[in-house]
LOLUM-606790 format. One record per residue: x, y, z of N, C-alpha, C in turn; residue in three letters. Coordinates in steps of 0.05 Angstrom, whole numbers, plus 5000, padded with zeros to 4 digits. Each point is the difference from the previous one (the first is absolute). Example, Ala and Ser with C-alpha at 12.3 -4.5 7.8 and 13.67 -1.06 7.14 Angstrom:
residues 2
<<5264,4886,5156>,<4982,5024,5000>,<5018,5024,5000>,'ALA'>,
<<4993,5021,4986>,<5016,5024,5001>,<4985,5022,5014>,'SER'>,
END
This chain:
residues 311
<<5478,4645,4914>,<4982,5022,5019>,<4987,4985,5028>,'MET'>,
<<5001,5009,5022>,<4996,4987,5027>,<4969,5004,5001>,'GLY'>,
<<4992,4979,5017>,<4971,5008,5008>,<4992,5012,5022>,'THR'>,
<<4978,5004,5013>,<4992,5014,5019>,<4993,4975,5024>,'THR'>,
<<5019,5006,5024>,<4995,4977,5015>,<4977,5000,5011>,'PRO'>,
<<4986,4969,5005>,<4976,4993,5011>,<4993,5018,5020>,'PRO'>,
<<5013,5008,5019>,<4996,5011,5026>,<4993,5025,4992>,'LEU'>,
<<5013,5018,4983>,<5001,5023,4991>,<4972,5003,4981>,'LEU'>,
<<4992,4977,4991>,<4977,5002,4978>,<4976,5005,5021>,'GLN'>,
<<4998,4980,5022>,<4983,5007,5015>,<4998,5023,5018>,'THR'>,
<<5023,5009,5007>,<4998,5031,5012>,<4984,5024,4979>,'LEU'>,
<<5014,4996,4979>,<4983,5020,4974>,<4974,4999,5001>,'ILE'>,
<<4992,4971,4993>,<4978,4998,5004>,<4980,5006,5022>,'GLY'>,
<<5008,5003,5026>,<4987,5004,5019>,<4998,5037,5002>,'ARG'>,
<<5022,5008,4989>,<5002,5033,5007>,<4983,5004,4978>,'ALA'>,
<<5001,4991,4975>,<4984,5012,4972>,<4966,4998,5006>,'ALA'>,
<<4997,4982,5021>,<4967,4994,5008>,<4991,5031,5012>,'SER'>,
<<5018,5014,5007>,<4983,5030,5005>,<4995,5012,4987>,'ALA'>,
<<5004,4995,4972>,<4988,5019,4973>,<4978,4988,4988>,'TYR'>,
<<4994,4980,5012>,<4972,4986,4983>,<4984,5002,5027>,'THR'>,
<<4975,4996,4991>,<4974,4995,5015>,<5006,4975,5015>,'ALA'>,
<<5010,4977,4981>,<4999,4977,5010>,<5002,4979,4975>,'GLY'>,
<<5001,4975,5001>,<5005,4981,4983>,<4967,4997,4983>,'PRO'>,
<<4980,5005,5011>,<4978,4994,4990>,<4981,5020,4994>,'ALA'>,
<<4972,4994,4987>,<4984,5026,4992>,<4990,5012,5015>,'GLU'>,
<<4991,4983,5026>,<4984,5012,5021>,<5017,5016,5014>,'GLU'>,
<<5030,5002,5000>,<5017,5018,5017>,<4992,5024,4979>,'HIS'>,
<<5005,4999,4975>,<4994,5028,4985>,<4971,5017,5008>,'ALA'>,
<<4985,4984,5001>,<4971,5010,5007>,<4998,5003,5034>,'ARG'>,
<<5014,4994,5013>,<5001,5015,5028>,<5010,5019,4995>,'THR'>,
<<5025,5005,4991>,<5022,5023,4991>,<4980,5027,4989>,'ALA'>,
<<4988,4988,4980>,<4977,5018,4987>,<4978,5015,5017>,'CYS'>,
<<4988,4982,5010>,<4982,5011,5025>,<5015,5017,5016>,'GLU'>,
<<5017,4994,5014>,<5022,5020,5015>,<5000,5027,4993>,'HIS'>,
<<5012,4998,4968>,<5001,5029,4995>,<4982,5015,4992>,'ALA'>,
<<4979,4989,4992>,<4975,5010,4995>,<4984,5012,5031>,'ALA'>,
<<5004,4994,5018>,<4992,5003,5029>,<5022,5022,5007>,'ARG'>,
<<5022,5008,4982>,<5016,5023,5008>,<4994,5016,4982>,'LYS'>,
<<4979,5000,4979>,<5003,5017,4977>,<5014,5002,4982>,'GLN'>,
<<5015,4972,4996>,<5014,5001,4978>,<4998,4982,4977>,'LEU'>,
<<5004,5010,4980>,<4995,4984,4978>,<5018,4971,4993>,'ALA'>,
<<5005,4988,4980>,<5016,4976,4996>,<5004,4991,4975>,'SER'>,
<<5024,4983,4998>,<5006,4990,4982>,<5002,4973,5001>,'VAL'>,
<<4993,4979,4990>,<4999,4969,5004>,<5015,4990,4977>,'VAL'>,
<<5017,4978,5015>,<5022,4982,4978>,<5004,4977,5003>,'CYS'>,
<<4998,4982,4989>,<5013,4973,5009>,<5027,4995,4987>,'TYR'>,
<<5025,4997,5023>,<5024,4999,4991>,<5002,4975,4998>,'TRP'>,
<<5009,4985,4974>,<4997,4970,4997>,<5025,4997,5006>,'ASN'>,
<<5003,4966,5007>,<5023,4988,4997>,<5008,4988,4973>,'ARG'>,
<<5031,4996,5007>,<5007,4995,4965>,<4993,4972,4991>,'SER'>,
<<4988,4982,5012>,<4993,4976,4988>,<4962,5007,4995>,'ASP'>,
<<4993,5019,5006>,<4974,5003,4994>,<4991,5004,4963>,'ASP'>,
<<4979,4980,4992>,<4996,5007,4978>,<4986,5019,4993>,'SER'>,
<<5007,5018,4969>,<4977,5024,4997>,<4975,4995,5002>,'PRO'>,
<<4989,4981,4998>,<4972,4994,5004>,<4989,5000,5025>,'ALA'>,
<<5018,4993,5021>,<4994,4999,5031>,<5001,5032,5009>,'PHE'>,
<<5023,5012,4992>,<4998,5032,5000>,<4977,5014,4991>,'VAL'>,
<<4990,4995,4975>,<4979,5010,4988>,<4974,5000,5024>,'ALA'>,
<<4995,4975,5004>,<4984,4994,5011>,<4996,5013,5036>,'GLN'>,
<<5025,5004,5001>,<5009,5018,5029>,<4988,5028,4999>,'SER'>,
<<5010,5006,4980>,<4990,5032,4990>,<4972,5001,5002>,'TYR'>,
<<4982,4981,4985>,<4975,4998,4994>,<4985,5003,5033>,'VAL'>,
<<5010,4980,5012>,<4991,4995,5037>,<5008,5029,5006>,'ARG'>,
<<5016,5015,5001>,<5010,5023,5010>,<4974,5021,4989>,'LEU'>,
<<4991,5002,4981>,<4981,5012,4982>,<4979,5002,5014>,'LEU'>,
<<4990,4968,5001>,<4978,4999,5023>,<5000,5004,5021>,'GLN'>,
<<5019,4997,5016>,<5001,5014,5031>,<5000,5031,4998>,'MET'>,
<<5010,5010,4987>,<4998,5032,4993>,<4967,5005,5001>,'ILE'>,
<<4991,4985,4978>,<4972,5014,4997>,<4985,4988,5029>,'ALA'>,
<<5004,4974,5003>,<4989,4997,5028>,<5002,5019,5027>,'ASP'>,
<<5029,5012,4996>,<5002,5020,5025>,<4987,5026,4996>,'LEU'>,
<<4997,5009,4974>,<4988,5031,4997>,<5017,5017,5008>,'GLY'>,
<<5025,4998,5009>,<5017,5015,5005>,<5015,5014,4966>,'THR'>,
<<5013,5019,5007>,<5014,5017,4982>,<5025,4991,4997>,'ASP'>,
<<4995,4974,4979>,<5027,4981,4991>,<5006,4998,4971>,'SER'>,
<<5021,4995,4999>,<5008,4995,4971>,<5023,4971,4998>,'TYR'>,
<<4997,4988,4977>,<5023,4981,4997>,<5020,5006,4986>,'LEU'>,
<<5021,4990,5015>,<5025,5002,4980>,<5014,4969,4993>,'SER'>,
<<5008,5001,4978>,<5007,4972,4980>,<5027,5001,5000>,'VAL'>,
<<5014,4978,4990>,<5031,4995,4988>,<4997,4988,4977>,'LYS'>,
<<5003,5014,4978>,<4994,4984,4973>,<5019,4973,4999>,'ALA'>,
<<5023,4996,5010>,<5018,4980,4988>,<4986,4977,5022>,'PRO'>,
<<4991,5007,5021>,<4987,4976,5019>,<4978,4985,4985>,'ALA'>,
<<4981,5013,4984>,<4985,4986,4985>,<5005,4993,4969>,'PHE'>,
<<5027,5000,4997>,<5017,4997,4975>,<4992,5015,4978>,'GLY'>,
<<4991,5031,5005>,<4989,5019,4979>,<4980,4988,4976>,'PHE'>,
<<4981,4978,5017>,<4986,4989,4978>,<4971,5015,5000>,'ASP'>,
<<4995,5006,4977>,<4980,5024,5002>,<4974,4983,4996>,'ALA'>,
<<4997,4975,4996>,<4975,4984,5009>,<4996,4995,5034>,'ALA'>,
<<5025,5004,5012>,<4989,5001,5032>,<5003,5026,5006>,'LEU'>,
<<5004,5022,4986>,<4998,5025,5010>,<4965,5008,4988>,'LEU'>,
<<4993,4984,4986>,<4969,5007,4989>,<4986,4991,5023>,'LYS'>,
<<5005,4982,5011>,<4980,4984,5023>,<5004,5021,5021>,'THR'>,
<<5026,5011,5009>,<5004,5018,5020>,<4982,5022,4995>,'ILE'>,
<<5001,5016,4975>,<4984,5024,4994>,<4970,4993,5004>,'ILE'>,
<<4988,4978,4986>,<4977,4993,5000>,<4986,5000,5028>,'GLU'>,
<<5017,4989,5020>,<4993,5000,5028>,<4998,5035,5009>,'LYS'>,
<<5020,5014,4992>,<5006,5028,5009>,<4976,5019,4991>,'ALA'>,
<<4988,4992,4976>,<4982,5011,4983>,<4973,5002,5016>,'GLN'>,
<<4991,4971,5016>,<4980,5011,5014>,<4991,5017,5014>,'VAL'>,
<<5027,5004,5016>,<4992,5026,5024>,<5019,5027,4990>,'GLY'>,
<<5005,4991,4975>,<5020,5029,4986>,<5027,5005,5017>,'LYS'>,
<<5007,4979,5010>,<5028,5003,5014>,<5022,5004,4988>,'ARG'>,
<<5017,5015,5009>,<5028,5009,4990>,<5022,4977,5005>,'PHE'>,
<<5017,4996,4977>,<5019,4978,5001>,<5027,5019,4987>,'ILE'>,
<<5012,4993,5022>,<5029,5014,4992>,<5022,4981,5002>,'HIS'>,
<<5017,5004,4979>,<5024,4987,4994>,<5026,5009,5018>,'PHE'>,
<<5008,4982,5014>,<5026,5004,5015>,<5028,4998,4982>,'ASP'>,
<<5013,5016,5017>,<5027,5001,4979>,<5014,4976,5006>,'ALA'>,
<<5012,4989,4979>,<5021,4976,5012>,<5025,5009,4986>,'MET'>,
<<5021,4978,4990>,<5021,5006,4994>,<4999,5015,4968>,'GLY'>,
<<5020,5014,4992>,<5005,5017,4976>,<4994,4986,4976>,'PRO'>,
<<5003,4976,4998>,<4996,4984,4980>,<4971,4993,4991>,'ASP'>,
<<4987,5005,5023>,<4965,4996,4997>,<4986,5018,4989>,'THR'>,
<<5012,5024,4998>,<4985,5025,4998>,<4985,5005,4970>,'VAL'>,
<<5014,4985,4978>,<4983,5008,4975>,<4984,4977,4999>,'ASP'>,
<<5006,4973,5013>,<4982,4987,4996>,<4973,5002,5010>,'ARG'>,
<<5002,5014,5026>,<4978,5008,5019>,<4982,5028,4983>,'THR'>,
<<5015,5019,4983>,<4984,5015,4987>,<4983,4991,4975>,'PHE'>,
<<5014,4980,4993>,<4986,4985,4979>,<4975,4986,5007>,'ARG'>,
<<5004,4988,5021>,<4976,4985,5013>,<4979,5026,5011>,'LEU'>,
<<5007,5016,5010>,<4981,5027,5007>,<4988,5009,4973>,'ILE'>,
<<5011,4997,4979>,<4992,5018,4980>,<4976,4982,4987>,'GLU'>,
<<5005,4975,5002>,<4984,4983,4988>,<4969,5000,5020>,'GLN'>,
<<5008,4999,5023>,<4977,5005,5027>,<4979,5020,4993>,'ALA'>,
<<5021,5023,4996>,<4984,5028,5002>,<4980,5001,4977>,'ARG'>,
<<4996,4981,4978>,<4985,4999,4984>,<4970,4993,5012>,'HIS'>,
<<4997,4985,5018>,<4981,4992,5012>,<4992,5007,5035>,'SER'>,
<<5023,5014,5006>,<4997,5010,5030>,<5017,5025,5003>,'TYR'>,
<<4989,5023,5016>,<5017,5028,4997>,<5007,4998,5035>,'ALA'>,
<<4993,4980,5015>,<5008,5011,5034>,<5027,4980,4998>,'ASN'>,
<<5015,5018,4991>,<5034,4981,5003>,<5014,5023,5002>,'ILE'>,
<<5024,4989,5020>,<5029,5018,5008>,<5020,4984,4996>,'GLY'>,
<<5026,5016,5006>,<5022,4986,4995>,<5025,5020,5017>,'TYR'>,
<<5016,4986,5004>,<5019,5007,5024>,<5025,5010,4984>,'THR'>,
<<5011,5024,5005>,<5023,5009,4989>,<5023,5005,5020>,'LEU'>,
<<5023,4984,4999>,<5024,5006,5021>,<5011,5022,4987>,'PRO'>,
<<5011,5023,5026>,<5008,5023,4992>,<5037,4993,4993>,'GLY'>,
<<5006,4973,5009>,<5030,4995,5001>,<5012,4996,4968>,'ARG'>,
<<4975,4997,4987>,<5007,4992,4963>,<5001,5023,4986>,'TRP'>,
<<5024,5010,4981>,<4991,5022,4990>,<4977,4996,4981>,'ARG'>,
<<4995,4973,4994>,<4977,4999,4976>,<4979,5005,5010>,'ARG'>,
<<4994,5002,5023>,<4972,4998,5012>,<4986,5038,4992>,'SER'>,
<<5017,5018,5000>,<4996,5024,4987>,<4987,5001,4972>,'VAL'>,
<<5006,4983,4981>,<4989,4991,4971>,<4976,4984,5006>,'GLN'>,
<<5001,4984,5025>,<4973,4979,4999>,<4974,5015,5012>,'ASP'>,
<<5008,5028,5013>,<4980,5013,5013>,<4984,5012,4973>,'ALA'>,
<<5016,5004,4983>,<4979,5008,4971>,<4986,4981,4997>,'ASP'>,
<<5012,4977,4995>,<4984,4974,4987>,<4975,4998,5019>,'ARG'>,
<<5004,4994,5031>,<4982,4997,5016>,<4978,5023,4997>,'ALA'>,
<<5003,5021,4998>,<4985,5022,4994>,<4982,4997,4976>,'VAL'>,
<<5014,4997,4980>,<4985,4994,4975>,<4982,4982,4996>,'GLU'>,
<<5005,4978,5023>,<4983,4975,5003>,<4977,5006,5017>,'LEU'>,
<<4999,5017,5016>,<4979,5014,5019>,<5005,4983,5020>,'GLY'>,
<<5024,4989,5011>,<5000,4991,5027>,<5005,5017,5022>,'LEU'>,
<<4991,4989,5026>,<5007,5008,5022>,<5030,4987,5008>,'ARG'>,
<<5022,5026,5011>,<5022,4991,5006>,<5007,5000,5026>,'VAL'>,
<<5012,4981,5012>,<5020,4999,5022>,<5022,5003,4996>,'ARG'>,
<<5020,5015,5018>,<5020,5011,4994>,<5015,4989,5026>,'VAL'>,
<<5026,4980,4996>,<5013,4988,5020>,<5028,5006,5004>,'VAL'>,
<<5013,4999,5017>,<5031,5006,4995>,<5013,4978,4984>,'LYS'>,
<<4995,4974,5003>,<5006,4976,4987>,<5016,4977,5012>,'GLY'>,
<<4993,4981,4994>,<5015,4975,5015>,<5029,4990,4981>,'GLU'>,
<<4990,4995,4975>,<5023,4985,4985>,<5014,5024,4982>,'TRP'>,
<<5025,4990,5000>,<5015,5022,4980>,<4997,5001,4969>,'SER'>,
<<5001,5019,4986>,<4997,5002,4974>,<5011,4983,4981>,'GLY'>,
<<4994,4992,4976>,<5012,4990,4982>,<5028,5016,4986>,'LEU'>,
<<5025,4988,4994>,<5024,5013,4986>,<5005,5028,5019>,'THR'>,
<<5000,5004,5023>,<5005,5023,5011>,<4976,5017,5006>,'GLY'>,
<<4977,4993,4990>,<4977,5022,5005>,<4993,5010,5023>,'ASP'>,
<<5017,5009,5019>,<4992,5006,5024>,<5007,5029,5004>,'ASP'>,
<<4988,5014,5015>,<5006,5028,5012>,<4987,5007,5025>,'THR'>,
<<5010,5019,5019>,<4996,5001,5022>,<4974,4999,5009>,'ASP'>,
<<4992,4978,5019>,<4972,4996,5003>,<4978,5024,5007>,'MET'>,
<<5007,5024,5019>,<4990,5019,5002>,<4991,5022,4983>,'ARG'>,
<<5025,5000,4980>,<4998,5017,4972>,<4982,4993,4984>,'ASP'>,
<<5006,4970,4995>,<4985,4985,4984>,<4970,5003,5006>,'GLY'>,
<<4995,4999,5020>,<4970,4998,5010>,<4985,5024,5000>,'TYR'>,
<<5017,5020,5001>,<4989,5027,4999>,<4992,5005,4962>,'MET'>,
<<5021,4991,4985>,<5000,5004,4977>,<4975,4988,4987>,'GLN'>,
<<4992,4976,5010>,<4979,4988,4990>,<4975,5009,5006>,'VAL'>,
<<4997,5012,5030>,<4979,5016,5005>,<4996,5024,4982>,'VAL'>,
<<5017,5013,4996>,<5001,5029,4981>,<4992,4994,4977>,'GLU'>,
<<5009,4975,4985>,<4987,4997,4977>,<4971,4989,5000>,'LYS'>,
<<4992,4989,5021>,<4976,4993,5000>,<4978,5022,5005>,'LEU'>,
<<5012,5016,5015>,<4984,5024,5010>,<4998,5017,4969>,'ALA'>,
<<5020,5005,4985>,<4998,5010,4977>,<4987,4996,4974>,'SER'>,
<<4996,4970,5004>,<4987,4985,4979>,<4971,4994,5005>,'ARG'>,
<<4989,5012,5027>,<4976,4999,5012>,<4991,4971,5002>,'ARG'>,
<<5016,4989,5019>,<4991,4966,5001>,<4974,4998,5010>,'ALA'>,
<<4991,4979,4999>,<4972,5001,5014>,<5003,4998,5026>,'ARG'>,
<<5013,4980,5008>,<4999,5008,5038>,<5028,4990,5008>,'HIS'>,
<<5016,5008,5016>,<5025,4992,5009>,<4996,4990,5030>,'VAL'>,
<<5016,4974,5009>,<5004,4994,5025>,<5032,5001,5009>,'ALA'>,
<<4997,5020,5017>,<5028,5005,5010>,<5010,4982,5020>,'VAL'>,
<<5015,4975,4991>,<5000,4976,5019>,<5035,5000,5010>,'ALA'>,
<<5000,5011,5025>,<5022,5006,5017>,<4996,5007,5025>,'THR'>,
<<5019,4996,5017>,<5001,5001,5027>,<5022,5025,5006>,'HIS'>,
<<5012,5012,4979>,<5013,5020,5001>,<4988,5032,5003>,'ASP'>,
<<4998,5011,5023>,<4986,5019,5006>,<5000,5028,4981>,'VAL'>,
<<5025,5004,4998>,<5009,5030,4982>,<5000,4993,4971>,'ASP'>,
<<5003,4973,4991>,<4990,4996,4973>,<4975,5004,4994>,'LEU'>,
<<4984,4983,5020>,<4971,5001,4989>,<4986,5027,5007>,'ALA'>,
<<5011,5018,5017>,<4986,5026,5000>,<5014,5014,4978>,'SER'>,
<<5014,4994,4982>,<5009,5018,4980>,<4985,4991,4972>,'ASN'>,
<<4990,4979,5004>,<4991,4981,4981>,<4971,5013,5006>,'CYS'>,
<<4988,5000,5016>,<4976,5008,5002>,<4992,5026,4996>,'LEU'>,
<<5021,5021,5003>,<5001,5030,4989>,<5003,5001,4976>,'ASP'>,
<<5011,4982,4985>,<5001,4998,4977>,<4973,4989,4985>,'CYS'>,
<<4988,4985,5010>,<4977,4988,4987>,<4976,5017,5008>,'LEU'>,
<<4997,5012,5022>,<4976,5009,5009>,<5002,5030,4982>,'LYS'>,
<<5026,5013,4990>,<5005,5024,4997>,<4985,4993,4969>,'SER'>,
<<5008,4984,4989>,<4982,4995,4973>,<4978,4986,4993>,'ALA'>,
<<4992,4996,5026>,<4967,4988,5002>,<4994,4968,4995>,'GLY'>,
<<5026,4991,5005>,<4995,4967,4994>,<4988,4987,5020>,'ILE'>,
<<4980,4985,4997>,<4995,4979,5025>,<5021,4985,5005>,'SER'>,
<<5000,4998,5027>,<5023,4985,5012>,<4992,4991,5023>,'CYS'>,
<<5019,4978,5016>,<5000,4987,5027>,<5033,4996,5009>,'ASP'>,
<<4994,4989,5027>,<5022,4990,5011>,<4994,4971,5002>,'ILE'>,
<<5021,4981,4994>,<4996,4970,5008>,<5027,4993,5014>,'GLU'>,
<<4992,4986,5020>,<5021,4986,5026>,<4995,4974,4997>,'LEU'>,
<<5026,4991,5005>,<5011,4963,5000>,<4984,5002,5033>,'LEU'>,
<<4987,4972,4995>,<4994,4990,5027>,<5026,4987,5016>,'TYR'>,
<<4998,5010,5026>,<5026,4991,5016>,<5023,5024,5000>,'GLY'>,
<<4998,5025,4987>,<5020,5022,5002>,<4986,5021,5019>,'LEU'>,
<<5014,5008,5014>,<4991,5025,5016>,<4983,5026,4979>,'PRO'>,
<<4973,5008,5011>,<4990,5008,4983>,<4989,5029,5015>,'LYS'>,
<<5004,5004,5022>,<4991,5023,5011>,<5005,5025,4993>,'ARG'>,
<<5024,5004,4992>,<5009,5030,4984>,<4986,5000,4975>,'ALA'>,
<<4995,4980,4987>,<4986,4996,4977>,<4971,5011,4996>,'MET'>,
<<4992,4992,5022>,<4965,5002,5003>,<5001,5026,5005>,'LEU'>,
<<5020,5013,5016>,<4992,5026,5009>,<5007,5022,4974>,'ASP'>,
<<5014,4986,4981>,<5013,5014,4978>,<4967,4999,4980>,'LEU'>,
<<4987,4974,4996>,<4979,4998,4993>,<4976,5022,5007>,'ALA'>,
<<5005,5000,5022>,<4964,5017,5016>,<5014,5035,4991>,'ARG'>,
<<5023,5005,5002>,<5013,5028,4994>,<4989,5004,4968>,'ARG'>,
<<5006,4985,4988>,<4998,5005,4969>,<4974,4990,4992>,'TYR'>,
<<4980,4991,5015>,<4972,4994,4996>,<4994,4978,4975>,'GLY'>,
<<5020,4979,4998>,<5003,4978,4989>,<4989,4978,5018>,'VAL'>,
<<4995,4977,4975>,<4996,4971,5017>,<5027,4985,5005>,'ARG'>,
<<5002,4989,5025>,<5021,4981,5005>,<4983,4967,4989>,'ALA'>,
<<5021,4986,4992>,<4995,4978,4990>,<5021,4979,5009>,'ARG'>,
<<4995,4975,5016>,<5014,4983,5008>,<5008,4978,4980>,'ILE'>,
<<5022,4996,4990>,<5004,4974,4981>,<5001,4969,5016>,'TYR'>,
<<4980,4984,5004>,<5000,4979,5018>,<5000,4972,4985>,'ILE'>,
<<5026,4991,4999>,<5000,4971,4986>,<4997,4983,5020>,'PRO'>,
<<4997,4976,4988>,<5000,4972,5011>,<5014,4979,4985>,'TYR'>,
<<5011,4983,5017>,<5013,4977,4985>,<5034,5000,5007>,'GLY'>,
<<5012,4997,4981>,<5026,4998,4996>,<5015,5029,5010>,'GLU'>,
<<5013,4997,5022>,<5014,5028,5012>,<5028,5005,4993>,'ALA'>,
<<5007,5027,4995>,<5023,5012,4989>,<5011,5022,5020>,'TRP'>,
<<5021,5002,5006>,<5018,5024,5014>,<5002,5030,4980>,'LEU'>,
<<4992,5019,5010>,<5001,5028,4987>,<5031,5007,5005>,'PRO'>,
<<5024,4984,5002>,<5018,5006,5003>,<5018,4977,4997>,'TYR'>,
<<5027,5004,4992>,<5023,4981,4998>,<5018,4986,5020>,'ARG'>,
<<4995,4980,5005>,<5023,4987,5020>,<5019,5006,4995>,'LEU'>,
<<5006,4994,4971>,<5037,4996,5000>,<5009,5027,5002>,'LYS'>,
<<4987,5024,5008>,<5008,5023,5000>,<5008,5009,5037>,'ASP'>,
<<4989,4973,5010>,<5006,5007,5031>,<5025,5001,5014>,'THR'>,
<<5026,4993,4977>,<5026,4998,5007>,<5012,5031,4999>,'PHE'>,
<<4987,5018,4981>,<5008,5027,4986>,<4983,5020,5024>,'ARG'>,
<<4978,4992,5008>,<4978,5014,5016>,<4994,4989,5020>,'ASN'>,
<<5010,4997,5024>,<4992,4981,5024>,<4964,5006,5008>,'PRO'>,
<<4992,5024,4996>,<4971,5007,5002>,<4984,4983,4984>,'ARG'>,
<<5007,4988,4979>,<4984,4980,4992>,<4993,4978,5015>,'ILE'>,
<<5025,4985,5018>,<4987,4981,5026>,<4982,5013,5008>,'PHE'>,
<<5000,5023,5014>,<4986,5007,5023>,<4967,5004,4978>,'CYS'>,
<<4997,5007,4984>,<4972,4996,4984>,<4997,4977,5002>,'TRP'>,
<<5023,4977,4990>,<4994,4974,4999>,<4985,4984,5021>,'PHE'>,
<<5016,5014,5022>,<4993,4988,5032>,<4966,5005,5008>,'ALA'>,
<<4999,5031,4999>,<4972,5005,5000>,<4978,4983,4982>,'ARG'>,
<<5008,5002,4977>,<4980,4981,4984>,<4997,4968,5015>,'ASP'>,
<<5020,4997,5007>,<4996,4975,5014>,<4985,4992,5020>,'LEU'>,
<<5005,5025,5021>,<4981,5004,5022>,<4967,4997,4986>,'VAL'>,
<<5000,5016,4983>,<4965,5006,4984>,<4994,4972,4995>,'ARG'>,
<<5021,4989,4984>,<4993,4977,4983>,<5004,4972,5015>,'GLY'>,
<<5009,4994,5026>,<5000,4980,5011>,<5001,4999,5033>,'SER'>,
<<4984,4978,5003>,<5000,5002,5038>,<5020,4982,5003>,'SER'>,
<<5018,4991,4988>,<5019,4988,5010>,<5025,5016,4990>,'ASN'>,
<<4998,5025,5006>,<5028,5015,4994>,<5020,5002,5015>,'PHE'>,
<<5007,4994,5026>,<5020,5004,5010>,<5020,4976,4992>,'VAL'>,
<<4990,4978,5003>,<5024,4976,4989>,<5008,5003,4974>,'GLY'>,
<<4982,5014,4978>,<5011,5003,4974>,<5019,5020,4994>,'CYS'>,
<<4990,5018,5015>,<5020,5032,5003>,<5027,4990,5005>,'LEU'>,
<<5004,4983,5023>,<5025,4991,5012>,<5016,4983,4980>,'LYS'>,
<<4984,4984,4983>,<5014,4984,4982>,<5007,5015,4977>,'THR'>,
<<4982,5018,4993>,<5005,5019,4982>,<5028,5021,5003>,'TYR'>,
<<4999,5008,5022>,<5028,5014,5007>,<5022,4989,5002>,'GLN'>,
<<5002,4970,5000>,<5026,4988,4989>,<5012,4996,4975>,'ARG'>,
<<4977,5014,4980>,<5005,4993,4972>,<5018,5034,4987>,'LEU'>,
<<4998,5021,5026>,<5004,5025,4991>,<5030,5004,5008>,'LEU'>,
<<5018,5024,4989>,<5023,5004,5007>,<5005,5011,5031>,'PRO'>,
<<5016,4999,5010>,<5002,5010,5028>,<5000,5028,5005>,'THR'>,
<<5000,5021,4981>,<4995,5030,5008>,<4971,4996,5000>,'LYS'>,
<<4985,4988,4984>,<4971,5002,4992>,<4990,4993,5028>,'VAL'>,
<<5005,4975,5009>,<4986,4990,5021>,<5010,5014,5030>,'ARG'>,
<<5027,5016,5000>,<4997,5019,5023>,<4983,5024,5003>,'GLU'>,
<<5004,5010,4975>,<4971,5023,4987>,<4977,5000,5022>,'ASN'>,
<<4992,4971,4984>,<4970,4992,5012>,<5002,4993,5027>,'TYR'>,
<<5017,4986,5012>,<4996,4987,5031>,<5003,5030,5017>,'GLU'>,
<<5012,5018,4987>,<5009,5025,5021>,<4970,5016,5001>,'GLN'>,
<<4982,4992,4979>,<4979,5025,4999>,<4982,4982,4989>,'SER'>,
<<4987,4978,5015>,<4979,4975,4980>,<4972,5013,4999>,'PRO'>,
<<4996,5020,5019>,<4971,5013,4998>,<4994,5021,4984>,'SER'>,
<<5024,5018,4990>,<4997,5020,4990>,<5005,4991,4967>,'ARG'>,
<<4975,4993,4985>,<4997,4989,4982>,<4993,5023,4986>,'LEU'>,
<<5016,5006,4971>,<4989,5029,4985>,<4979,4996,4981>,'PRO'>,
<<4992,5023,4992>,<4975,4995,4976>,<5014,4984,4978>,'SER'>,
<<4980,4981,4989>,<5011,4989,4975>,<5000,5021,4976>,'ARG'>,
<<5021,4991,4978>,<5005,5022,4982>,<4968,4998,4985>,'PRO'>,
<<5005,5030,4982>,<4974,5001,4982>,<5011,4993,4973>,'HIS'>,
END
């Protein structure tokens, strides 16, 4: 299997930086303050590096809880169980800090092989702390059953389309699966549901379902993605809008390997390079040489007409 060329790794890092507040905690603080001035709630998370120790990640989460307390804004903490090694003792340390201000701790969705271990960790934590949530990806068929488990545990739930494929073909249409999960949560009287998507039509259908069932709900949006239409939707439905603000290691919400099948991916990548790098022009020209002739020609004919990023 080939490795990613160093130049492309650098470009990916620069483009991906558009989706984080920055590499350090102070960048997350600034982004949360900016969101609060816009009357937006927030979620904060440390996106760890692969060589970070579980203890370092846990302490990063503890510091974020202190930051939230200092800011006094409507914010909560998102954590990644694999990043702190599914360590119950480290989670206890995080919970002890959260208990001081009764802050909410939410578990992000990771790969499908982490789900059962994360649920077991949450079940243990629920004996001492109730303000916990979990994320269900719509693309996995199992998420409909996991919705039952989340409701039984009294968890708040965030629903996402999903980044990772399911195990042994456990995949369904993302939009259909998303709606099925929301419908199950509504029918089971979930504690709270966060509709986390930039897909306006899907979000509208979900909010209709949840509001009709009298379920507490809001909209969550990823930092760096277009949000105007979704904020309009939140106002129309009278629900809170919350921005997920990570700092640390960056990633792209689309797959560059799809560039050759879908030239628009190059345009999204190019726009993110503009936002993520002050040295964009030289980087862009170099990256263009890596693309097929047809993709280069499509871009060169209309470099300023960059389409919206996929949801």
